[in-house]
C-alpha positions, -999 to +999 in steps of 0.1 A: +323-007+720+330+025+701+359+029+678+375+064+673+401+073+646+408+108+658+444+113+669+448+124+705+452+162+709+489+160+720+497+140+689+480+165+666+498+194+683+531+177+680+525+169+643+519+205+636+552+215+652+572+188+635+557+196+601+574+230+604+607+213+613+604+188+584+595+214+558+619+241+567+649+223+583+650+190+565+636+192+530+656+223+522+689+204+527+677+169+519+695+166+485+727+182+498+731+158+527+721+128+506+748+136+481+774+139+509+770+106+527+778+105+565+788+142+565+759+158+583+775+186+604+774+183+642+763+219+645+733+211+623+724+182+647+726+206+677+705+231+658+678+205+651+679+193+687+675+228+700+647+237+675+627+206+684+630+212+721+621+249+718+590+241+696+579+213+719+587+186+694+599+164+723+624+136+723+624+106+699+623+081+728+594+064+745+586+078+779+569+063+809+535+077+817+534+095+850+503+088+870+480+117+879+467+119+914+439+145+910+426+136+876+415+107+856+444+090+841+445+095+803+451+065+780+488+059+774+500+073+740+538+070+742+542+048+712+514+065+693+532+098+698+565+082+687+550+067+655+535+101+646+568+119+652+588+094+631+563+094+603+564+132+601+602+135+603+606+107+577+583+127+555+609+154+558+639+131+552+642+096+565+680+096+566+681+128+586+654+115+609+677+086+617+704+110+629+680+132+648+689+131+685+667+106+704+665+071+717+658+052+685+659+014+688+683+015+718+658+034+739+630+011+726+650-019+738+652-004+773+615+004+773+606-031+762+630-052+784+643-029+812+633-026+848+615+005+861+649+017+876+667+011+843+640+030+824+642+059+848+680+059+845+685+056+808+654+071+792+656+103+811+688+112+792+668+121+761+653+151+778+689+164+781+699+198+766+726+180+747+718+158+716+717+122+729+717+091+708+711+054+714+714+024+691+706-013+692+733-039+682+717-072+673+729-083+638+762-102+633+779-116+602+766-151+610+733-140+626+711-119+603+675-129+602+682-157+626+688-135+657+690-166+679+724-175+663+743-145+678+778-153+689+787-123+710+795-135+745+790-119+779+808-135+809+803-124+845+835-115+864+826-126+899+853-105+915+842-071+901+806-080+894+810-068+858+800-084+826+829-088+801+816-087+765+834-098+733+820-099+698+813-081+666+781-064+655+772-051+620+745-029+604+741-008+636+718+022+627+733+054+643+760+033+659+787+060+652+766+089+666+756+068+696+791+060+706+821+077+691+809+113+692+800+112+729+823+142+737+799+164+718+766+148+729+748+137+760+755+104+776+743+081+749+745+043+748+742+012+727+722-019+736+742-050+727+725-085+725+748-112+737+747-147+752+755-154+788+752-192+782+757-204+746+748-239+756+713-227+765+706-214+730+678-188+729+674-190+767+709-175+772+702-143+752+704-110+771+707-073+763+733-050+779+734-012+780+769-001+771+774+036+777+793+058+753+830+061+760+833+026+775+868+012+767+870-017+743+842-006+719+853+006+685+834+015+653+853-003+626+833+005+595+806+028+581+785+013+553+780+030+520+743+026+511+718+030+483+694+049+505+692+066+539+727+078+531+727+106+557+725+082+585+754+062+597+752+024+596+782+010+615+801-021+623+811-023+660+839-044+676+836-053+713+869-065+729+869-072+767+842-046+772+834-042+809+798-034+818+783-029+852+762-058+865+731-036+867+732-027+830+719-061+820+682-058+809+663-086+825+673-115+847+709-129+849+695-163+857+694-188+828+662-208+829+650-236+807+628-212+788+632-188+759+625-158+781+657-140+771+650-145+734+614-133+740+629-101+755+646-095+722+613-102+703+594-079+726+618-051+715+610-059+679+572-060+686+576-024+699+599-011+672+586-027+640+555-005+638+579+025+643+600+014+613+567+009+594+557+045+603+590+058+590+585+041+556+550+054+554+564+089+559+586+084+528+557+071+508+534+100+518+561+125+507+563+108+473+525+105+469+518+141+478+546+154+455+532+135+425+497+148+431+511+183+432+529+178+399+498+163+383+477+192+395+502+217+380+497+199+347+460+201+348+453+165+360+426+164+386+418+132+405+380+126+401+370+108+432+337+090+434+336+079+397+335+042+387+370+029+380+360+022+344+355+060+339+388+070+355+421+074+336+450+051+343+468+078+363+437+085+384+434+048+392+471+047+401+468+076+425+436+063+442+452+029+446+483+044+462+461+064+486+443+033+496+475+014+502+490+043+523+459+047+545+455+010+551+492+007+561+489+036+585+458+021+602+478-011+608+506+009+624+481+027+646+466-006+658+501-020+666+513+010+685+480+013+704+485-023+715+521-015+726+509+015+746+483-006+764+507-035+770+488-059+749+507-087+730+511-074+695+536-097+678+511-104+650+500-068+645+536-055+647+549-078+620+518-073+598+523-035+599+559-040+590+551-063+561+524-039+548+545-008+551+575-025+534+553-034+504+534-001+502+565+021+505+584+004+477+553+002+454+542+038+459+577+053+454+583+032+424+549+042+408+557+078+415+589+076+396+571+059+367+544+086+366+569+114+366+589+097+338+624+109+330+622+137+355+612+112+382+644+092+374+666+123+374+680+142+404+659+173+396+632+160+419+635+141+452+614+113+438+644+091+429+658+096+464+625+086+480+626+055+458+661+046+471+652+054+507+620+033+505+635-002+500+652-004+534+617-004+550+614-040+537+648-050+549+658-037+583+641-046+616+632-080+602+630-086+565+596-089+547+602-127+544+609-131+581+579-110+592+557-130+569+569-161+587+561-144+621+526-136+608+520-171+595+532-187+628+509-164+648+479-171+627+484-208+623+497-215+658+530-230+646+564-228+664+595-216+647+607-252+644+575-262+627+573-234+602+606-221+588 
């Protein structure tokens, strides 16, 4: 069996396009938008959306492969393409990437747990001429890392065949853009995880697509954060929210299995490598910047010499390059498996753990090498340092993902290894 590490040609083409976007449309305003939290202008969002469409940057949402009748079907690259997009845009500015129109985690949930009809209905929206957003609502005040403890409830109204949902969700990335600004955008949505049978525990968990503008949904708070300050992280209240029966992702039948919970985990298996890719984009930005500054000051990295003959700074830079490349390879394996519909729970969590470690270590080391200027706001290094830490926290903390990895390798259940 041969192993190839060349990126598919469509991915390379897309990366070239998005590098132009990242350099000219994101880096130039990165500091300004970071200093003014949550205030990214809507006309800038529309400008970014139009620019990405006109340059072929595509939509930040996984798309179904359309079968070809008269040619050999090429290998699926949807998640590989998405990871490369996210890495490049996060290299430009991770907070701004998180408010770039596209499906985000909401679309990934539909892709992972939706039926073919649901995918066709909801994912097609991200090719719209209007900026369209989607978000995933999982975390609650009493259900953080333990996602099986969610208390949001969905009850079926037999008369109207609608689901009635009540609950409170917190830390919803792009929750405000996905819901409250729908008058300006396309038909966005949020994916809310709720229980249809609390007595069934994990078996009762289901995901519901709630379209923007639905009565009963209210954004109650926007978080003030250390990093990714451009993006909105919202708390969302759901009071007697009525959702069409067909907007449930998966089966409405509660069985004596954890199938519903596994649907949630399948979503994370698909999205954790994408979050890892985002962190890697931040780390690459910091590493490339410090190498440029070292070169300006006459410091050349002498590759190929024994470590004993290298300076401390040279060893640091080479170590950072090794960490970055190894983390990216783990992401590529995880998204390749997702594209080919192979179980990737182990690889997904491993890529997230690695990227969380690498991103924080590299950005911290870059600040150290740059010294006082690295700590000041003269450079973006301190911002990258602040932006990096979230990689190790959201979409499953580093500790939780280490548990997932250990259970997968050792063959333990969640009850056996906590």
